N, C-alpha and C positions, 0 to 999 in steps of 0.2 A: 166193585170197581165202577166208576162212573162212565157213562157214555161220552164219546167225543166225536163230533161231526167230522173230524179229520181222519178218523181211523180208516184203514183199508176196508173195502167192500165186504170181503168174506168175513172179517173179524166182527163187523157190526151185525151183519145178517145172522151169523151163527151164534152171536151172543144173545139174540132175541129168540132163537129157536134151536132145537137140538133133536137129533135122531136118536133112536133106541135100537139096540141089537135085534129087537123083536119086530121092528118095522118091516113092511114088505120091501123087497128089493127095488121095486120101481120108485118108492119114496126115498130110499137111501141114495139111489143114483141120481135122481132128477130133481130133488127138492132138498131144502134144509129142514124139513119136517115141520111139526106144529110148534107154535110159539110156546115158550116156557110158561108155567102156570102163573108166574108172578109178573108177566109182561103182557101188555096190550099191544097188538099189532093191527094196523089198518093199511089199506092201499088207497091212496088219495090222488086226486087230480093235482098235479104240481102247481097249476095256475090258480084254481079257485078253492082248493083244499076239500072239495066235495069227495065223499067216499065212493070209490069205484065199485061196480058190481063184481060178483065172483067171477074170476077168470080174466078180468080186464086188467091190463097193465097200468101201473101208476107208481107214484113214489111210495116207498116203504117208510111208514112213520110209526114210531114206538112211544109208549108211555108207561111209566112205572116208577117205583121209588128209586130205582137205580139210574135213571136218566140224570144227566148233569143239570145243575141249577142254571148255569149260564157261563159265558166267557168272562174272565176277570176284567173288570173295568172296561167292558166293551158292550154297552147296551144295544147298539145298532146290530152288531153281529149276533147277539143273543136273540134279538127280535126276529132276525131272519132264520135262525136255526130252530127256534122253539115257538110254537103257536101259542096264542093267548090262553088256550085251554090245556096246555101242557104236553102237546105232541111234539116229539123231536123229529125234525126233518132230516133223514139220514142222507139224502141225495142219491140213494140206491133205488133202482127200478125193480119191480117185481110183481108177482101175482099171488093171490090166495085161491086155492081150488075149493071144491065143494066139501072136501074132507078137512079143510082148514090148514092144509100144508102150504108153507111159504116157499116160493120159487124166486130166485134172484136172476134177473134178466140183463142187468147192465147198470151203468151209471148215468144219472140225469145229465151231468155236464159233458158226457161223451157223445150223447145223442146228436145226430146230424139232422137238421130240419131243412129240407130242400123243398121250397115252394109249398110249405105247409105240411109236407109228408115227413113223418118220423122214420129215420133210418138208423138201425143199430150197427155200429161198426163191427161188432163181434160176428154178426150174421154174414157180412161181406167178407170178413177175414176168414171165417170158416169155409166159405165157398171157394175162395182163392187158394186156400191151403190144400184143397182137393185136386188142384191142377199140378201135374208133375213138374212144371217149370218153376214152381214157387216153393222155395225153402222156408221163407218166413215173410210176413207182411204186416204192416201197420196201416190202418184206415182211420181217417179223421175228416172233419168238415173244414172245407176251405171257403173263405168269403167269396161271394159272387153277387154282382150287381142285380142280375135278373132273378135268381132263385133264392137269394139270401145266403145259402150255402150249397156247395156241391161236394160230391164224394171224391176224396183224394186218397190214393193208395201209394205207399212206398214199399217196393218189393225187393227182397233179397232173393236173387235167382238161384235155382239149383245148378249144380255142375252140368255142363253140356246143354243148358237151356237155350232155346232159340232167342228169347227176349222179344218175341213178337207180340206187341200189344194187342193186335187184332185177335189173336188166339185167346188171350185172357178176357177180352171183351165178349167174345162169342161164348166162352165158358160161363161167364157171369150171367149173360142174358138168357142162356139156356136153363139156368137154375133159379133165377130170381126175377122179380119185376124189373123192367128196363131202367127205371129211375134210380134203382139201387146200385147199378153198375157204376164203378168209378168213372169220373169225367177226366180227372187229372191222374197221370201215371208217372211215377218216379222210381229210380233204381238206387240201391245202396249196397255196400258190402258189409256194413254193420250198422246196428241201431244204437242211438244214445240210450243207455240203460240206467235205472236206479240201482242202488246198492243191492236191492232184492231181485234184480234181474227183469224188472218191468220196463217196457218201452216208454220213454219220456216223450209223449206225443206233443207236449207243449214246445219242446225243442224242435220237433219236426215242423210245427206251425211257424215257429220263428225262422227256421231255415227257409221255408217256403216264402215267407214275407220278404226275406233278404235276397231271394233269388239264388239260394245256395244249394238247392236240390237238383240232381241230375235227372233229366227226362229219360223215361224208359223207351227204348226202341229208337 
């Protein structure tokens, strides 16, 4: 089956690597194991395509007989998705450890770049979900004239939550670097979801641009 750059993150990454029942528990839980024998995998800088050192995060790129040839009748899209030497740019972020295990850390287009600092929404979301007032949360980058982007959080509050933004800010700053704490806070009762149950952050961005999000607190 050919690769397709539009496939979901987990499907692409796990099609390039596979765990075994004999693998150590740590590898089974925290990685997608070693690349398959017939697949080449590298971690590259998404800007200049240079290979990243072991343990450094970058774009997961794959090469092999099973990668797609290109998009039908779309040479520009093909040129963006596949390098001249045949590496498919998955758009997924990850690392390779010293044992050659692949770890998936996020999506390239989900990353928030605030003043040149890379921020992963999943890290901020995981932090906020540890707060008892937060039932669910979606974090994304919002345009900002000074920083380029700032962190925005849309929160679905738990029953009996206070809705105090200051408490959530204090919680974030006690667990992460201050620049990762959301600058913009919004509340919702439900999220726009895909058919598979994934939050449609593009719709949240559109709602923000239209002024249709309710401020938290």
